[in-house]
N, C-alpha and C positions, 0 to 999 in steps of 0.2 A: 575677301572671302579668303578662307585657311583651306589647305590643300585636303584636308579630310572631310571638309561639307561639299568640296568639288568632287570628291570620288562617289561619295554618297549618290551624286547624281546621274542620270542616265544621259547618254552621248548626245539623244536631242535637247535636254534641259541645260547641259554644258554650251552646246553648239547657239541656242537663243541667249542664254548670258553672253557669250562672246560675241555675239552681234550686237547687243544692247552696250557693252563695255566700248566696242570700237565707236559707237555712234556717240558715245558720251566722252571717249578721248578726241573725237573729232569737233565736237561741241566746244571742249576746254581749250583746244588748239585755237579755237576760233576766236574765244574769248580771250586768250593771251595774245594773240595778235592785233586786237582791238582794244589791248591795256585795261581790261575788264577782269581779269582772273582776279579773284580773291584769295584764293588758297593754292599755291604752286605746286605744294607736296602732293595734291590730287591727282596731278598729270603722273608723277611717280608711280603712285599706289594703282591708276589704273593698268599701267604698261606692265607692272609686275601680274595683276593679275590676268590680263590676256596672256602673259607669257605662261603664267601657271595652267590655264585653261588649255592652251596649245600644246602644252607638255603631256596633259593628261589625255588629250583626244589621241596624240602621237604613240603615247606608251600603250592604248587599248588597241590601236592600230595593228602594234608590232605584236601584240601579244594573239591577236584573232580573233 
């Protein structure tokens, strides 16, 4: 997900997406440990999305 798309969302929507992405990351890590992961690049993408979401949430906290 792009930063511009995330900035258009509300804090609640970002928090929900963050939660969903963290669950997906957990599932992907589990698949990786069981040697069933087909697309290893997906892990990298999910981690970056999580970092983007956390950054936007933190920026909004600092702005007030």
